[in-house]
N, C-alpha and C positions, 0 to 999 in steps of 0.2 A: 429446521434449517431452511432458509430461503435460498442460499447459494453455498456450495461447498466444493472445494477442489483440494489439491495436495498442499496449497499454500495458505489459504484463508478459509474461514467460515463466516457467513453473514447470517445472523439470527434476527429476530424481531427487535432485539435491544441493542445490537452493535456488531462489531467485527472482531473476530478472534484470529490473530496472526499466529500461524504454526511456526515452530522453529525460530522464535524470536530471540530467546535467550540462549547463550552458549553454556553448556554443550546441548542441552535440550530445555524446552520450556516455551509455553505460548504466552501471548499477551492479549488481553481482551480490552477493547475500547468501546465504551457506550456511545451511541449516536449523540447524546447530549454533550459529550466532550469534544466533538468534532467541529472545527471552525470551517474548514474547507478541504477539498481534495482537488489536486491539480493533476491533469493528465498530460504527461510529457513524452516526447519521442525518446526512444532508446538510443541515447548517445553516450559517449565517453564522459561528458560533463554531467550528465544526469544520473550516472551510476550504472551504466551498461555492464561494466566488469566488476562492480561491487557485489560479490556473491553473498557476503554475510558481513555485517558490522558497519563501521563508519570510516570514511576517509576524511571528513571535514569537521567532525564533532558537532555537526548541526543536524545531520540526517542519519538515522539508524535503519539498516536494511536487514530484515529477517532473511534467513537462508533460502536461496533459490539458485541452484546450480545451473539452471537453464535461463537465467535472466538475460544474457546476451542475445538469446534467440526470441525473446518476447517482443510483442508489437509496441508496447508502451510501458512506461514506469509511472506509477502514481505516487504523489507526495501528499501525505496527510498532516495537516496542521491541527494541533490540539490546544484546547483552552487550558489544560492542567499542567502543561510542561512546554519548555522552549524547543526541545528536540523534536524534529519531524520524523515521521515514519515513511521511508521510501519502500514501496512494495510493488510486486507484480502479481498478476492473476492469470489463470489459464484461459479464461474467456472474458476479455476486456469489454467487449460490447455488451454482453449480458450483465456484467458487474455494473457498468455505467447505468444501464436501464434500471437495475435494482436500486442503486443509490438515488436516482431521480425519483423513483416511486416512494422512497423513504424520506424525501425532502432534503437530501444531502446533495448540494450542487457540486458537480464535477466540471471544473473549468479546463478548457483545452489550451495548450500552449504549442504553437507551431514550431518554435525554435528553442534549442537547448540553451 
């Protein structure tokens, strides 16, 4: 494991999202399926209060009861499906550094 917290695991091959499916179940996404990751501020429009599931049928959020307290929300676009994965991590700066080292660009968005 390169990075692991209570929400995700990053390995040499990709990211595993814990508590993705209801009521339990994780989802693994290989780096080869990732188009881009966007780093967004934690706002109402970006999913601040979306603790699990979807509100717009375009973005799915794995369970995170502490999402409103997180510093940012990431949005992952995949090549294999239209739905995005909106997720948070416990250490955003470290996660961004790891993604950069794996060649996955994390773009910053200042406004929601």
